[in-house]
N, C-alpha and C positions, 0 to 999 in steps of 0.2 A: 558689336561683336568685340571689336577691340576697347571700347570701355569696359562692358563687363568682364573679360578677360585680365583688365587690368584691376580688379576690385572696383569697378565704380558705379554708383546706380543711374538707371538709363531712366529718361524720362523722354521718350519718342516722338516726334513729328510723324503726323501722320496726312495722308496713307501711308501705307507701306507699299515697296516693288510690286510684292503679292503675299499670300498665305504661308509659300512655302519659306521665302524671303525673312518673314517675321519668326516662322519657328525657330529659323537659325539664331536669331538673335533671342527670344525667349528661353532656349534650349540654353545657352549661354548664360544670362542670369540665371537663370535655375543651378549650372552647374558649379557659376562663382560665387552662389550666396547671395547676390547683390538683387533691387529690386527693381522692378518693372515696372513700366503705367506709361499708356499714351496720352497727347497733349488735349485730350478733349474736355474741356471744361463745363458744361450742364450738368454733368450727370454728379461733383462734386456741391453742388448749389443743394441746401435741403429740400428743396421743391420737389427733385427729383426721390431721393429716396422717401418722403411725406406720400407723392402720390403713389409709387410704388405698394406704400404700405397699404393705402384707401383701395386698389384697384380690387381687391376681391369683395368688400363693401360696397364702394359707387358703382363698381360697372359688373362685376361677377366675372367671369370667362371674358378674356380681352381678343374679341374674334375680329376684330380689325383695327389696326393701328395705321393711320394715312399721313400722312406726313407731307410739307414743300420747303426748303428752304432756294430760297431764288434771290439775286441783287443783280443789279448791273455792276457791269464790266468792261472799260470801252480800249484800258491800254493794249493795245497787238502787242506791248513789250515786255507784257507780268507775267513771271512764270507761268500762271495758269494758263498761258494762252501759248505757250511753247511743248509742243508735243512730243519732240526729243527731251524736254527737264519734264516736264508733269505728265506721261500718256495719260492720266485715265484725264484728264481735264474735269470739267465740272465733276463728273460720275467722281473723281476722288478726293476733288476739291469738298465741296458741298453735297454730294450723294451721302460722303463717311459719313453724314449727319441724319442723314433719312436711315440708314443703317446700323446705327448704333440706337435710335431712340426703338428702334425694333428689337432690339437687341435686351435695351434697360426695360422695354413694358410688355412684351409677348410672354406667354409662358416658357421659364429659364430652359427647359427640357426639349422643346422644338425644333425640328429640325426641316429642311429642306426638300418640296417635294416637286415642286415644279418652277422656273421663273421665265418670264419674259419681260425684258426690256429693250427702251429704243433710245440712242443720240439722237442728236443735229448736231452739226461741224461749224464751224466756221467758215466763211467762204476764204477768207486770205491766208490765214495760217493751218488750217484743219485742223484744229483745236477741237476737241467735244464741248459744247456751250450748253447742251442740256441734254438733260435725262429725264426718262420717264419708266416705272414699269409696274409689276404686280409681281410678288411673293407668296407662294401657297404652301404651306405649313403641315409636317402629316399629323396635328390636329386638326387640319379644318379651316384654322384661323387665315389670313393674309395679311400681309403689308403691303400698300400703294403708295407711292412716292412720287415726286419730281423735284430736280434743283434746275437751275440754271445759272448761268452769266449775263443774261440779256432778258433781264426783267426791270421795267418802268419803276419799280418800287424793291424794298427790302421786303421778303416774306419768310415767316420761319414760325408754318401753323403745324399741329400737331393736335388728332382727334384721334382717341380711345374710345371705342364699343362697345358694348356690352348689351346685355339684357336687362341690368339691372339702372343703367345709364351712359351718359358722356361726358369724360372728361375733354375737356375740350384746351387748347392754349393758342395764342396768338403772337408768341414769343419764346418757342420751347427752348430759344438758345438763352433763356434770361438775361438779354443787355436789352436795360431797362435803366434809364434816369435815376441816380442815389436815392432821390427822394419817393420812387415808386416800388413799394416792395414786388416780389414778384408773385402773381398770383394764377389761378386758373381757375377756368369757370365747368361747372357743374351741372349737367343739364339732366331732367328727367320729362318725361312726359312733352308735351308740346309747349307749356308755358311756363315751366318750372325751373328755375334757373338760378342758381348765386353765387357767387364770386369768392373765392378764398384764397386767403392771402397767406404768404408762406417767407418769412423776414429770413435775409442773413445778415449776419453783423458783421462778411466782410463782402469785397465782390470772388467771384466764382475761382477766377484765376489764383486769388490769395491762397482759397479753400482748397483748390487745386494743389498748389505747393507743402500747404498743412497736412493733405494725406498722405502725399507721396512720403513725406519723410518720417506721419506716423505708420508706413507699411512695412517700413525699411524692419527685417528683424520679425516680422507677423506670417507666417508660413501661408499661414490662410487665407489672410487678404494679397497676398505676393499671386496666390494659384488664380481668385476672382479676378484680379486685376487682366492675370496673361489668360484667363479665360475668355471676359470683354472685347479685350484687342482683338485675341483669335477668329473670333466670330464675326466681328463686325468685320473684319479683312476678309473671311471666308463667302460671308454674304457680298460684301461689295466686290470679291471678284466675281461671284454668279452674275449679279448684275451686268459686271461689264463683259462678261463672255458671253451673254447672250444680246447684248445689244452691240458689239460684234458680230456673231453670228446672224442677226434682224439684220446687219446693215448690209450685210455681204448676200442677202437673199432679196435685196430691193432692186 
């Protein structure tokens, strides 16, 4: 808010404290005519826009978005392992991406009907080190998700399912070597499968900064950027609150 009130454009690290806090920031950006964007890289890779454009043809109505983001984190002094500094733990750090994939790939007007989520805590620090659950939306679609810091392998899986076919990614964050273009698998039936490559001229982080610069002065882009951030944080708050409630009744 201080940056926005000083006329500075805001590229914000995520997750935010909560949706109420985020809305104070975005309101300050609107009031001062400055840009706002959260620091999520993968949405700026051309593969994301390509998949979104192909969902009607390749998937149809996306009735399920299923995602997993897991990796190993053993440093107990890492901010993610300190609840006083990062209260959402793995759900905030990795779960943000689970929620963002649902925001990006489900029908754009869906609203939450119900949430059921669970977390597990690290025994020494009490940090939330894993989470999983399901959100049911008002059109009948769902997103199932899991995230965590105690995985023996880095996992970035995503599956978008519909009656026409399934889009499957094993690296939805697009973290690939420079000599390997980002791709996704399109599957139909039992045995019909093909890989579709979507190349990018620059790393997605660089594309994010270019989009951030291009967004400045574009009111429509600013509003869509704010909406994506707010919906992601809204859904993140919902799964966190459900996980805390379920933790209390166990």
